[in-house]
NULOGU-421545 format. One record per residue: residue in three letters; x negated, y, z negated of N, C-alpha, C in turn. Coordinates in pm, whole numbers, padded with zeros to 5 digits, always signed. Each point is the difference from the previous one (the first is absolute). Layout:
<pts>
alaXYZXYZXYZ;...
</pts>
This chain:
<pts>
unk-11089-09431-00955+00002+00048+00194+00039-00121+00020;unk+00016-00126+00001+00034-00113+00015+00177-00028-00021;unk+00029+00073-00121+00123+00020+00021+00081+00082+00070;unk-00025+00135+00039+00001+00103+00110-00016-00059+00090;unk-00040-00079+00085-00008-00055+00092+00130-00119+00010;unk-00002-00078-00111+00134-00106+00021+00128+00102-00004;unk+00035+00102-00082+00079+00059-00021+00002+00100+00170;unk-00085+00051+00070+00007+00064+00125+00061-00120+00123;unk-00043-00133-00014-00001-00118+00042+00156-00022+00001;unk+00034-00004-00122+00157+00002-00045+00068+00066+00090;unk-00026+00142-00032+00066+00069+00103+00025+00009+00141;unk-00115-00036+00053-00032-00009+00171+00138-00107+00057;unk-00018-00122-00131+00078-00129+00053+00162+00065-00023;unk+00028+00095-00092+00134+00035-00024+00052+00080+00110;unk-00084+00077+00079+00023+00088+00085+00023-00061+00126;unk-00075-00129+00022-00006-00088+00078+00140-00077+00026;unk+00085-00023-00136+00082-00103-00013+00110+00115+00035;unk+00022+00120-00032+00090+00107-00014+00003+00046+00176;unk-00103+00002+00066+00006-00023+00151+00033-00101+00070;unk+00006-00134-00069+00067-00092+00064+00147-00021-00034;unk+00006+00027-00074+00180-00013-00076+00069+00097+00113;unk-00080+00121+00020+00099+00110+00077+00001-00043+00111;unk-00096-00025+00061+00021-00063+00163+00079-00083-00009;unk+00017-00102-00071+00090-00130+00000+00140+00082-00011;unk+00019+00100-00058+00140+00047-00039+00018+00093+00112;unk-00086+00034+00115+00048+00068+00108+00092-00066+00075;unk+00114+00086+00035+00111-00056+00095-00023-00068+00137;unk+00125-00102+00005-00024-00013+00119+00031+00021+00114;unk-00100+00101+00082+00029+00105+00113+00128-00016+00125;unk+00008-00149+00019+00105-00048+00028+00178+00098-00020;unk-00001+00016-00148+00098+00082-00043+00069+00125+00099;unk-00170+00047-00001+00011+00146+00104+00072-00001+00133;unk+00004-00131+00059+00064-00064+00103+00155+00060-00025;unk+00034-00024-00122+00185+00062-00013+00038+00152-00024;unk-00112+00069+00033+00023+00137-00008+00044+00066+00108;unk+00125+00053-00015+00086+00034+00122-00028+00164-00020;unk-00083+00091+00090-00025+00139+00005+00078+00070+00019;unk+00108-00067+00134+00132+00103+00045+00112+00035-00120;unk-00025-00107-00131+00098+00033-00087+00018+00095-00095;unk-00130+00075-00035-00146+00057-00099+00107+00108+00030;unk+00030+00095-00087+00073+00153-00002-00051+00024-00106;unk-00116+00107+00004-00084+00081-00141+00112+00108-00021;unk+00036+00051+00096+00076+00101-00032+00119+00045-00091;unk+00065-00120-00008+00107+00017-00092-00014+00001-00165;unk+00091+00038-00078-00023-00005-00126-00092-00127-00063;unk-00071+00032-00080-00107-00091-00036+00036-00045-00158;unk+00118-00092+00019+00090-00077-00144-00006-00132+00019;unk+00023-00064-00105-00009-00150+00008+00202-00013+00031;unk+00037-00099+00100+00137-00012+00053+00049-00059-00098;unk-00079-00051-00118+00095-00077-00101+00029+00072-00116;unk-00091+00057-00026+00006+00105-00140+00015+00128+00034;unk-00047+00053+00112+00002+00155+00016-00088+00060-00059;unk-00093-00068+00007-00111+00070-00130-00129+00025+00072;unk-00117+00108+00003-00042+00070+00093-00186-00035-00054;unk+00051-00080-00113-00110-00064-00077-00088-00106+00078;unk-00114-00014+00039-00046-00123+00004+00063-00091+00119;unk+00022+00090+00104+00072-00045+00109-00070-00065+00111;unk+00008-00105+00047-00034-00080+00079+00039-00035+00173;unk-00044-00003+00120+00070-00024+00145-00052-00109+00012;unk+00118-00046+00027-00024-00163+00041-00018+00032+00135;unk-00103-00067+00070-00074+00002+00109+00068-00088+00096;unk+00116-00063-00007+00029-00106+00068+00165+00048+00065;unk+00098+00062-00107+00120+00094+00005-00018+00139-00019;unk-00074+00035-00045+00006+00167-00033+00030+00031-00085;unk+00086-00089-00084+00082+00079-00153-00104+00036-00054;unk+00051+00065-00133-00099+00046-00094+00046-00084-00153;unk-00063-00073-00070-00004-00026-00123-00093+00011-00110;unk+00064-00002-00100-00092+00064-00120-00085-00150-00071;unk-00122+00042-00033-00081-00072-00072-00059-00092+00054;unk-00102-00110-00081-00067-00121+00084+00021-00097-00123;unk+00049+00050-00160-00009-00146-00095+00132-00044+00045;unk+00003-00165-00035+00095-00035-00032+00112+00027-00064;unk+00133-00028+00096+00149+00046+00014-00001+00101+00041;unk-00130+00111+00039+00075+00092+00067+00068-00029+00119;unk-00003+00127+00081+00106+00000+00101-00132-00025+00143;unk-00082+00031-00011-00100-00032+00114-00024-00161-00028;unk-00046-00018-00132-00019-00187-00031+00090-00075+00076;unk+00140+00038-00087+00099-00058+00054+00040-00041+00145;unk-00005+00148+00071+00007-00023+00098-00091-00039+00114;unk-00127-00050-00024-00095-00060+00056+00032-00141+00024;unk+00076-00042-00126+00025-00170-00013+00102-00012+00096;unk+00156+00101-00033+00062-00047+00057+00050+00033+00129;unk-00080+00096+00084+00021+00003+00171-00209-00046+00018;unk-00058-00058-00064-00129-00053+00043-00051+00121+00090;unk-00008+00117-00046-00070+00092+00020-00126+00053-00103;unk-00146+00013+00048-00071-00019-00078-00083+00142+00028;unk-00054+00088+00082-00059+00096+00009+00046+00107-00068;unk-00064+00095-00071+00059+00118-00044-00089+00070-00011;unk+00052+00155+00030-00088+00067-00040+00050+00125-00111;unk-00104+00048-00083+00036+00080-00116-00008+00145+00044;unk+00139+00072+00004-00002+00125+00042-00058+00108+00000;unk-00080-00031-00142-00046+00115-00087-00162+00007+00037;unk-00045-00103-00039-00155-00036+00039-00060-00034+00131;unk+00114-00079+00088-00058-00045+00115-00062-00147-00029;unk+00047-00061-00091-00103-00127+00006+00117-00139+00046;unk-00024-00118+00043+00056-00088+00088-00011-00111-00127;unk+00109-00050-00008+00034-00135-00102+00046-00129+00081;unk-00034-00111-00041+00058-00106+00071+00107-00060-00147;unk+00136+00012+00013+00086-00045-00075+00051-00140+00007;unk+00053-00084-00128+00006+00021-00092-00116-00063-00054;unk-00124-00016+00015-00139-00038-00012-00074+00103-00097;unk+00060+00120+00074-00049+00136-00077-00158+00021+00016;unk-00033-00025+00126-00170+00008+00022-00001+00169+00098;unk-00102+00039-00043-00003+00159+00091-00078-00072+00111;unk-00009+00070+00130-00036-00013+00089-00154+00077+00037;unk-00080-00070-00029-00137+00054+00006-00074+00043+00151;unk-00040+00097-00010-00067+00044+00121+00098+00042+00126;unk+00100+00079-00044+00086+00007+00088-00011+00074+00117;unk-00130+00053-00026-00025+00145+00094-00061-00102+00141;unk+00010-00106-00039-00095-00085+00134+00087-00065+00052;unk+00169+00011-00020+00090-00071+00060+00069+00113+00069;unk+00002+00002+00152+00042+00135+00053+00144+00002-00003;unk+00056-00126-00024+00197+00023+00002+00030+00100-00135;unk-00074-00045-00106-00010+00056-00135+00006+00184+00014;unk-00138-00017+00042-00035+00129-00004+00078+00102+00124;unk+00076-00107+00074+00090+00104+00112+00101+00043-00101;unk+00081-00057-00075+00111-00006-00109-00040+00119-00071;unk-00087-00049-00096-00088+00142-00080+00015+00146+00060;unk-00027-00006+00130-00010+00120+00102+00144+00061-00015;unk+00061-00055+00044+00138+00019+00017+00065+00064-00134;unk+00000-00098-00132+00023+00077-00114-00038+00153-00049;unk-00168+00018+00016-00072+00109-00009-00111+00009+00073;unk+00018+00067+00082-00102+00036+00142-00104+00097-00037;unk-00137-00031-00013-00113+00076+00006-00082+00047+00097;unk-00052+00092+00016-00025+00031+00113-00146+00074-00023;unk-00117+00022+00112-00107+00084+00003-00020+00112+00123;unk-00079+00064-00056-00011+00116+00061-00028-00033+00198;unk-00056-00091+00001+00018-00037+00164+00080-00052+00066;unk+00122-00058-00084+00124-00025+00003+00100+00079+00095;unk-00015+00146-00122+00078+00101+00063-00052+00058+00109;unk-00154-00008+00031-00015+00113+00128+00089-00123+00145;unk+00042-00115+00002+00083-00045+00085+00139-00004+00006;unk+00047+00080-00116+00154+00016-00003+00021+00111+00064;unk+00164-00032+00097+00052-00099-00012-00008-00108+00137;unk+00037-00110-00035-00092-00093+00115+00131-00080+00004;unk+00022-00091+00125+00126-00093-00007-00048-00122-00069;unk+00099-00042-00087-00001-00129-00091+00137-00053+00038;unk-00021-00184-00053+00096-00040+00023+00021-00092-00102;unk+00181+00008-00030-00014-00083-00147+00065-00161+00053;unk+00011-00063-00085+00013-00155+00010+00096-00005+00100;unk+00096+00043+00057+00049-00065+00106-00014+00074+00128;unk-00176+00073-00006-00064-00003+00140+00084+00124+00042;unk+00078+00099-00070+00065+00125+00007-00091+00147+00016;unk-00051+00045+00091-00081+00070-00002+00060+00176-00098;unk-00106+00057-00048+00036+00125-00082-00107+00084-00006;unk-00027+00107-00054-00081+00133+00020+00002-00005-00165;unk-00147-00056-00062+00017+00062-00148+00020+00183-00027;unk+00048+00004-00133+00030+00141-00028+00145+00026+00071;unk+00018-00103+00128+00160+00101+00059+00085-00122+00012;unk+00078-00033-00134+00030-00109-00034+00105+00040-00069;unk+00155-00104+00063+00125+00051-00015+00046-00071-00166;unk+00098-00015-00068+00071+00002-00134+00144-00085+00031;unk+00005-00108-00098+00178-00032-00031+00044+00098-00069;unk+00136-00042-00036+00067+00095-00079+00032+00133+00062;unk+00000+00012+00134+00029+00090+00005+00104+00140-00048;unk+00124-00031-00016+00084+00079+00028-00024+00015-00153;unk-00050-00061-00103-00006+00062-00154-00119+00063-00016;unk-00127-00030+00035-00146+00074-00035-00058+00080+00119;unk+00089+00029+00121-00106+00042+00077-00044+00146-00008;unk+00021+00054-00124+00000+00130+00019-00186-00057-00100;unk+00015-00101-00046-00135-00024-00132-00101-00037+00158;unk+00081-00108+00107-00135+00008+00117-00051+00118+00046;unk+00104+00060+00030-00082+00167+00065-00108+00048-00113;unk+00049-00001-00090-00106+00102-00098-00147-00100-00012;unk-00006-00126-00033-00113-00108+00022-00065+00028+00099;unk+00040-00003+00091-00062-00004+00129-00092+00140+00028;unk+00103+00106-00068-00077+00086+00037-00143+00035-00053;unk-00001-00048-00148-00102+00004-00079-00109-00122+00030;unk+00037-00045+00036-00085-00141+00088-00069+00050+00094;unk+00064+00116+00068-00064+00058+00108-00111+00147+00001;unk-00028+00057-00141-00008+00051-00072-00201-00036-00016;unk-00052+00008+00093-00154-00058+00002-00088-00038-00104;unk-00035+00138-00119-00031-00013-00147+00035-00095-00065;unk+00194+00062+00005+00018-00104-00124+00040-00130+00076;unk+00013-00054+00118-00019-00180+00009-00087-00045-00034;unk-00154+00086+00067-00124-00064-00048-00029+00018-00102;unk+00052+00057-00099+00002-00046-00157+00064-00101-00062;unk+00126-00077+00068+00123-00023-00052-00118-00135+00055;unk-00029-00012+00109-00058-00129+00059-00080-00070+00001;unk-00137+00112-00069-00134-00064-00078-00009-00032-00165;unk+00108+00032+00003+00012+00001-00180+00051-00102-00055;unk-00041-00041-00115+00090-00101-00088+00069+00098-00140;unk+00137-00016+00007+00087+00135-00093+00048-00152-00112;unk-00042-00111-00002+00073-00074-00125-00038+00060-00140;unk-00081+00056-00046-00007+00096-00117+00028+00153+00000;unk+00095+00038+00125+00024+00111-00006+00170+00026-00022;unk+00072-00101-00091+00155+00030+00005+00054-00091+00105;unk+00137-00029-00025+00094-00065+00117+00058+00078+00099;unk-00008+00112-00023+00057+00087+00121-00111-00016+00087;unk-00134+00071-00007-00070-00006+00120-00074-00134+00007;unk+00029-00097-00061-00031-00124+00020+00125-00052+00159;unk+00067+00044-00064+00103-00067+00081+00061+00118+00148;unk-00052+00090-00022-00018+00078+00178-00133+00003+00043;unk-00086-00086-00085-00154-00028+00066+00032-00075+00093;unk+00091-00116-00065+00004-00123+00048+00103-00006+00208;unk+00133+00090-00030+00048+00060+00070-00045+00023+00103;unk-00094+00085-00031-00090+00107+00142-00109-00145+00034;unk-00081-00031-00070-00057-00141+00036+00065-00101+00126;unk+00128-00028-00050+00071-00107+00088+00079+00079+00105;unk-00016+00182+00035+00057+00045+00060-00129-00001+00134;unk-00155+00009-00046-00057-00015+00135-00066-00156-00043;unk+00052-00074-00002-00051-00163-00011-00018-00031+00155;unk-00101-00060+00018-00023-00079+00165+00055-00131-00055;unk+00023-00083-00099+00022-00139-00037+00160-00021-00024;unk+00066+00076+00043+00113+00016-00070+00121-00196+00073;unk+00050-00022-00102+00062-00139+00036+00113+00046+00064;unk+00083+00116-00021+00101+00010+00090-00021+00185+00055;unk+00000+00004+00144+00002+00169-00004+00054+00090-00049;unk+00064-00008-00118+00081+00095-00078-00013+00005-00108;unk+00035+00079-00112+00037+00013-00133+00106-00030-00092;unk+00002+00060-00071+00105-00015-00128-00081+00104-00091;unk+00093+00126-00078-00088+00046-00129+00133+00004-00068;unk+00068-00075+00006+00159+00006-00127-00062-00042-00117;unk-00105-00091-00012-00052-00016-00099-00054+00125-00092;unk-00077+00102+00083-00036+00105+00012+00070+00098-00076;unk+00107+00026+00073+00086+00087-00045+00116+00003-00144;unk+00033-00135-00005+00055-00084-00078-00100+00065-00188;unk-00130-00027+00036-00084+00010-00088+00043+00192-00081;unk-00026+00074+00118+00005+00112-00055+00137+00057-00037;unk+00143-00097+00082+00088+00078-00070+00029-00060-00154;unk-00034-00105-00038+00003-00092-00118-00142+00077-00099;unk-00101-00014+00016-00127+00013-00055-00035+00157+00011;unk+00033+00092+00113-00077+00110+00016+00106+00116+00006;unk+00151-00018-00040+00093+00055-00010+00049+00075+00140;unk-00053+00014+00097+00027+00021+00172+00152-00004-00033;unk+00088+00118+00033+00107+00020+00020+00021-00046+00148;unk+00059-00095+00084+00033-00002+00142+00112+00043+00018;unk+00086+00066-00096+00126+00089+00065-00082+00120+00085;unk+00036+00033+00124-00008+00125+00047-00115-00018+00068;unk-00065-00117+00000-00186-00031+00046-00003+00010+00151;unk-00073+00091+00061-00041+00005+00129-00170-00021+00023;unk-00070+00003+00123-00117+00005-00005-00080+00074-00028;unk+00036+00141-00017-00053+00116-00096+00008+00004-00130;unk+00120-00061-00034+00001-00007-00144-00110-00107-00080;unk+00022-00113+00085-00117-00106-00047-00144+00017+00027;unk-00005+00085+00097-00145-00007+00038-00063+00152-00132;unk+00114+00059-00042-00056+00113-00098-00013-00094-00109;unk+00092-00091-00038-00039-00099-00112-00117-00045-00018;unk-00002-00079+00145-00165-00068-00024-00093+00079-00064;unk-00030+00073+00138-00100+00134-00026-00012+00053-00150;unk+00069+00035-00107+00038+00037-00097-00080-00112-00131;unk+00078-00101+00082-00016-00160-00120-00173-00044+00037;unk-00037+00057+00118-00093-00066+00019-00122+00078-00049;unk+00061+00132-00024-00147+00096-00044+00043-00039-00196;unk+00087-00018-00075+00012-00037-00098-00087-00098-00092;unk-00018-00130+00156-00057-00161-00014-00135+00037+00009;unk-00057+00062+00079-00157-00022+00049-00061+00141-00011;unk-00082+00074-00063-00106+00094-00021-00053-00008+00199;unk-00052-00074+00018-00068-00015+00133+00077-00003+00084;unk+00148-00050+00005+00117-00012+00110+00041+00140-00012;unk+00001+00042-00110+00023+00183+00006-00080+00081+00081;unk-00124-00028-00036-00073+00101+00068+00012-00007+00157;unk-00004-00133+00057+00032-00043+00101+00069+00071+00084;unk+00127-00060-00051+00170+00128+00038-00023+00118+00029;unk-00042+00078-00155-00005+00097-00014-00038+00101+00119;unk-00149-00044+00046-00101+00008+00117+00055-00026+00131;unk+00087-00102+00026+00010-00026+00095+00179+00055+00051;unk+00052+00035-00092+00156-00033+00024+00092+00163-00024;unk-00123+00025-00123+00144+00115-00049-00083+00126+00052;unk+00123+00088+00078-00044+00162+00034+00022+00089-00102;unk-00021+00162-00014+00089+00089-00077+00021+00082+00106;unk+00090+00063-00010+00127+00128+00027+00005+00124-00129;unk-00021+00113+00060+00009+00097-00094+00156+00069+00015;unk+00063+00003-00062+00129+00086+00015+00034+00121-00057;unk-00016+00098+00096+00061+00140-00086+00159+00038+00002;unk+00031-00007-00126+00119+00016-00044+00013+00180-00012;unk+00101+00066+00136+00049+00081-00022+00117+00009-00045;unk-00009+00105-00160+00129+00042-00044+00084+00172+00038;unk+00103-00014-00053+00032+00117+00019-00004+00073-00081;unk-00046+00149-00017-00014+00073-00113+00179+00064-00040;unk+00009+00039-00099+00145-00006-00069+00021+00166+00037;unk-00113+00069+00002+00053+00121+00095-00090+00045+00117;unk+00151+00082+00082-00026-00023+00121-00113+00060+00060;unk-00064+00093-00044-00095+00044+00048-00159-00032-00076;unk-00021-00109-00088-00059-00035-00005-00103-00129+00087;unk-00132-00002-00047-00031-00120+00100+00010-00141-00054;unk+00018-00119+00100+00067-00120+00007-00148-00052-00128;unk+00046-00097-00077-00055-00065-00057-00060-00127+00073;unk-00136-00055-00050-00032-00109+00051-00042-00068-00080;unk-00053-00157+00033-00052-00110-00115-00038-00128+00135;unk-00087-00027-00055-00127-00110+00107-00015-00090-00106;unk+00042-00098+00075-00038-00136-00063-00047-00096+00125;unk-00146-00065-00045-00055-00131+00082+00050-00139-00003;unk+00104-00047+00034+00027-00155-00037-00073-00108+00108;unk-00006-00090-00076-00067-00105+00064+00105-00114+00038;unk-00044-00086+00157+00099-00062+00016-00036-00126+00065;unk+00115-00102+00005-00062-00116+00083+00072+00016+00112;unk+00116-00001-00009+00102+00034+00150+00034+00148-00033;unk-00007+00022+00130+00045+00126+00090+00148-00015+00038;unk+00096+00110-00045+00149-00033+00012-00004+00118+00122;unk+00041-00051+00133+00019+00088+00103+00166-00009+00014;unk+00043+00171+00016+00163+00025-00012+00054-00025+00165;unk+00084-00057-00010+00026-00030+00122+00117+00101+00040;unk+00073+00052+00092+00058+00126+00002+00193-00088+00006;unk+00048+00115-00087+00142-00038+00000+00063-00138+00143;unk+00061-00078-00088+00059-00054+00117+00154-00058-00032;unk+00100-00026+00108+00141+00002-00076-00010-00157+00122;unk+00058-00105-00118-00016-00141+00033+00127+00007+00167;unk-00070-00093+00055+00116+00053+00178+00075-00137-00004;unk+00114+00008+00045+00135-00101+00052-00108-00129+00036;unk+00096-00108-00003-00102-00116+00069-00007+00018+00139;unk-00055-00131+00058-00027+00063+00153-00132+00038-00003;unk-00042+00145-00053-00115+00042+00024-00106-00109+00043;unk-00102+00078+00042-00145-00070+00053-00130+00063-00046;unk-00081-00029+00023-00110+00034-00054-00036+00113+00130;unk+00055+00038+00095-00036+00092+00088+00087+00155-00010;unk+00094-00044-00099+00074+00158-00061-00010+00017-00121;unk-00089-00055-00094-00089+00035-00125-00083+00113-00010;unk+00026+00097-00111-00073+00093+00037-00189-00056-00075;unk-00068+00085+00111-00157-00042-00035-00069+00158-00059;unk-00108-00061-00048-00069+00119-00059-00143-00075+00016;unk-00160+00098+00020-00089-00070+00017-00071+00026-00157;unk-00094-00081-00004-00057-00017-00134-00075+00083-00057;unk-00047+00087+00094-00063+00139-00022+00063+00100-00043;unk+00157+00033+00040+00063+00107-00037+00035-00065-00129;unk+00003-00117-00061+00013-00030-00134-00058+00049-00050;unk-00168-00025+00032-00104+00047-00113-00036+00148+00020;unk+00050+00058+00087-00007+00152-00020+00072+00047-00145;unk+00044-00066-00091+00040+00050-00092-00102-00010-00085;unk-00115-00026+00044-00125+00002-00106-00092+00065+00032;unk+00044+00096+00101-00078+00102+00058-00054+00104-00093;unk+00010+00033-00113+00004+00112-00051+00058+00141+00022;unk+00099-00034+00112+00105+00084+00039+00102+00010-00055;unk+00063+00076-00084+00114+00020-00030+00161-00010+00095;unk+00059-00088-00049+00137+00014+00082+00091+00090-00068;unk+00025+00078+00067+00092+00103-00039+00091-00038-00045;unk+00084-00096+00022+00151-00089-00082-00060-00054-00148;unk-00111-00045+00002-00063-00037-00139-00053+00059-00102;unk-00037-00018-00080-00060+00106-00143-00128-00105+00013;unk-00059-00110+00040-00093-00064-00030-00114+00026+00108;unk-00134+00024-00021-00092+00003+00117-00095-00123-00043;unk+00000-00157+00101-00107-00100+00000-00144-00016+00060;unk-00093-00029+00020-00096-00003+00007-00092-00156-00036;unk-00052-00030+00095-00079-00154-00078-00121+00027+00019;unk-00071+00006-00157-00101-00009-00017-00126-00081-00034;unk+00025-00104+00017-00046-00137+00012+00046-00070+00066;unk-00079-00078+00110+00056-00114+00110-00033-00129-00060;unk+00011-00082-00020+00012-00153-00039-00082-00077+00113;unk-00029-00084+00029-00050-00100+00061+00125-00062+00108;unk+00078-00061-00122+00118-00027+00080+00122+00108-00069;unk+00030+00042+00086+00136+00117+00008+00131-00068+00007;unk+00076-00015-00112+00151-00080+00011+00080+00130+00064;unk+00093-00039+00052+00149+00092+00033+00095-00087-00044;unk+00124+00091-00072+00099-00099+00040+00125+00071-00003;unk+00071-00021+00086+00106+00082+00122+00121-00029-00144;unk+00056+00099-00076+00153-00067-00056+00097+00025+00096;unk+00086-00089-00011+00106-00040+00076+00153-00011-00100;unk-00039-00013-00124+00123-00029-00062+00041+00050-00151;unk+00087+00045+00048+00091+00066-00125+00072-00089-00097;unk-00103-00056-00116+00063-00103-00088+00132+00052-00064;unk+00029+00127-00014+00137+00034-00067+00128-00061+00077;unk-00052+00019+00123+00111-00055+00117+00074-00143-00053;unk+00097-00040+00015+00112-00101+00004-00057-00088+00071;unk-00059+00034+00145-00038-00137+00090-00141+00053+00061;unk-00104+00001-00108-00154+00109+00062+00006-00097+00134;unk-00001-00094+00003-00048-00039+00103+00026+00014+00147;unk+00140+00013+00031+00097+00053+00087-00025+00150+00002;unk+00016+00064-00051-00044+00126-00011-00138+00056+00018;unk-00131-00065-00001-00106+00032-00013-00060+00093+00138;unk-00104+00056+00002-00070+00091+00139-00027-00111+00067;unk+00044-00007+00110-00038-00080+00124-00099+00138+00068;unk-00009+00088-00025-00119+00079+00141-00121-00106-00005;unk-00057+00029+00128-00115-00062+00053-00102+00074-00027;unk-00095-00049-00031-00147+00084+00013-00072-00067+00080;unk-00052+00142+00085-00113-00066+00073-00128-00004-00023;unk-00071-00066+00035-00143-00021-00074-00118-00076+00123;unk-00074+00042+00009-00122-00095+00101-00111-00099-00126;unk-00072-00055+00065-00084-00035-00114-00133+00051-00030;unk-00006+00112+00043-00088+00131-00072+00060+00129-00036;unk-00059+00055-00131+00066+00086-00040-00140+00104-00080;unk+00029+00114+00032-00069+00096-00078+00058+00066-00110;unk-00044-00002-00117+00042+00067-00137-00101+00105-00039;unk+00017+00115+00014-00079+00088-00006-00145-00011+00069;unk-00091-00036-00093-00152-00053+00042-00025-00123+00042;unk+00107-00066-00033-00057-00173+00028+00097-00014+00119;unk-00081-00141+00054+00123-00091+00133+00004-00139-00080;unk+00095-00015+00010+00041-00119-00040+00072-00122+00120;unk-00004-00101-00045+00068-00095+00060+00116-00092-00072;unk+00111-00016+00101+00067-00123-00101-00004-00104+00016;unk+00028-00027-00152-00035-00146-00017+00074-00126-00019;unk+00159+00095-00061+00093-00107-00043+00101+00097-00016;unk+00153-00047+00055+00100+00042+00025+00132-00062-00051;unk+00030+00035-00114+00155-00094-00008+00111+00072+00011;unk+00096-00091+00065+00089+00044+00056+00128-00015-00101;unk+00143+00073+00033+00159-00038-00055+00065-00071+00079;unk+00050-00153-00004+00103-00008+00065+00115-00017-00105;unk+00119-00044+00093+00129-00026-00128+00058-00152+00061;unk+00034-00068-00138+00082-00130+00036+00117+00025-00039;unk+00102-00029+00093+00132+00045+00008+00043-00104-00140;unk+00052+00036-00068+00110-00053-00124+00131-00080+00041;unk+00051-00055-00002+00157-00040+00018+00100+00081-00091;unk+00083+00037+00035+00101+00067-00104+00097-00117-00066;unk+00074+00032-00075+00095-00059-00078+00062-00139+00093;unk+00067+00061+00123+00056-00108+00090-00101-00031+00084;unk-00151-00052-00005-00052-00039+00040-00061+00032+00129;unk+00030+00109+00019-00049+00122+00117-00100+00092-00007;unk-00095-00067+00086-00173+00079-00024+00046+00127+00065;unk+00071+00021+00089+00003+00130+00055+00029+00135-00077;unk+00106-00039-00121+00063+00060-00076-00078-00012-00145;unk-00100-00073+00007-00073-00011-00141-00137+00094-00017;unk-00040+00018-00132-00089+00107-00019-00146-00102+00073;unk-00084+00123-00011-00138-00037+00031-00108-00039-00069;unk-00117-00082+00028-00088-00003-00119-00106+00027+00052;unk-00111+00104-00061-00152-00011+00073-00087-00153+00017;unk-00077-00013+00099-00046-00075+00022-00151+00048+00064;unk-00154+00027-00024-00068-00008+00024-00130-00061+00041;unk-00051+00059+00103-00086-00066+00090-00140+00099+00026;unk-00115-00079-00001-00127+00054-00017-00067-00050+00141;unk-00079+00124+00018-00049+00014+00146-00160+00037-00038;unk-00088-00131+00035-00157+00020-00047-00057+00049+00111;unk-00120+00100-00012-00101+00017+00122-00080-00129-00018;unk-00052-00076+00097-00095-00083-00038-00105+00064+00114;unk-00158+00089-00050-00042+00078+00071-00139-00066+00031;unk-00015-00139-00011-00116-00107+00044+00059-00048+00180;unk+00153+00006+00000+00018-00042+00093+00121+00122+00118;unk-00027+00086-00068+00084+00105+00026+00101+00039+00022;unk+00122-00094-00048+00150-00035+00021+00094+00020-00165;unk+00098+00027+00033+00080+00018-00121+00115-00152+00003;unk+00002-00014-00139+00071-00096-00021+00105-00023-00094;unk+00120-00043+00061+00123+00034-00136+00025-00084-00116;unk+00033-00041-00080+00026-00071-00083+00136-00012-00047;unk+00127-00122+00025+00103+00033-00078+00071-00155-00003;unk-00022-00046-00143+00043-00109-00021-00156-00052+00008;unk+00018-00113+00028-00108-00073+00053-00026+00001+00120;unk+00043+00072+00064-00037+00001+00167-00065+00152-00010;unk-00108-00042+00127-00131+00132+00020+00027+00030+00127;unk+00019+00094+00060-00007+00056+00166-00072+00083+00032;unk-00050-00014+00110-00122+00146+00036+00105+00085+00073;unk-00032+00137-00047+00114+00092+00058-00088+00109+00066;unk+00068+00064+00096-00075+00121+00055-00044+00123-00073;unk-00099+00093+00002-00038+00089-00114+00089+00110+00038;unk+00016+00014+00166+00105+00134+00027+00145-00037-00029;unk+00066-00107-00056+00151+00005-00023+00012-00034-00130;unk-00149+00006-00125+00062+00040-00153+00078+00075-00025;unk-00054+00126+00063+00152+00103-00085+00105-00003-00007;unk+00070-00089+00107+00094-00037+00023+00118-00080-00136;unk-00072-00023-00084+00102-00069-00118-00034+00112-00092;unk+00092+00020-00155+00020+00038-00085-00126+00013-00079;unk-00137+00046+00051-00093+00029-00098+00025+00094-00192;unk-00039-00151-00040-00007+00025-00173-00110+00033-00063;unk-00089-00048+00049-00141-00005-00080-00129-00031+00106;unk-00051+00116+00047-00133-00023+00028-00106+00035-00041;unk-00162-00085+00049-00089-00014-00059-00125+00035+00098;unk-00058+00103-00020-00096+00098+00102-00119-00010-00092;unk-00134-00041+00122-00118-00032-00098-00048+00106+00098;unk-00116+00059-00104-00081+00138+00045-00108-00072+00088;unk-00020+00088+00132-00143-00059+00074-00119+00060-00019;unk-00064-00071+00008-00150+00078+00000-00054+00067+00114;unk-00080+00153-00048+00011+00096+00108-00132-00077+00092;
</pts>
């Protein structure tokens, strides 16, 4: 018994010595005064700027650069000595360290500065948080923004991705599941996509805009995404299919919320003139329903929106009313209407030498509400196509080709207003004038009876 008591006493003394040693090694919190949040950018590719490795990467919280390792002779260790920068964040486990002493900052949750930095890298949410969204927020420069309605950098390259990500992040069942759950153990694609959506809705952004360059580069390099001929529709469909192959729960939510069904009756010609026509019936699911615009011949330069052909969206939907068009061989009927009905207006002939110049510019008329069969829908998002003039070989932009540019318009139901997102800029728009653009994709939400 006496031996056990001595052993227990010895173990208690060892624990106390360990605690004292840890406390004595706690970093000098004066180092935290050197942290510059304005220089931190967690949207960029997380690789060491010296070795280009993505393993064991740390962010220097003084200059914002990424370095590998903490051991002696590692890029991070050497950087801390050469530049006198001491505070680092591990980009994988979100732990903070002081270098070159190689001491972990304990109880970082009690330090508001470090909490804010961790949140900027990986935002987390509660159900109560979501109930207040969207709300007015302020970045480090005290610039106001509305979370969920934020702009993006690198518009000329990845604007199609910006539009598709904004559409998904505004489909409430998908948004809520992404915001409220942790995806660290569900594969790199879902983890990275969830972080994008979490940041779109973050009320604590350091800047009032984001970059998805790192995410799209990952999709290109690791997921095999072919960026040739990519537009918001192609990218949105790719995301839906990849989401469904990555998560059973997200597949269930996506199917329930966004997948509709259409019955197609194919009427064939009988080889005998006096015989009955043959029919073949198929029921096909769809994420995006393409509405065919009337034929269009490009106008000469100088024409304006006032003399472009116009058509009402109800006329385009009549194709799916189970009534046969004498000029067509097929009959279409919508048999299942999802919570979110996504329309695509096909404007391009990609077999053309200049698909953007020769696009169909027909204006689609619509209002904020739409009745489809038995259901009432409310317009939630509108992606419009615009063009950027490219200079010709002699530098003249008027004679050059045109490149597609995508602008996203989102409905803020809480404040009953429309917000247009073009690059890093966000602008309020009048609902009555939305139809004047070249609508390319729309998202409609079914209203409860």
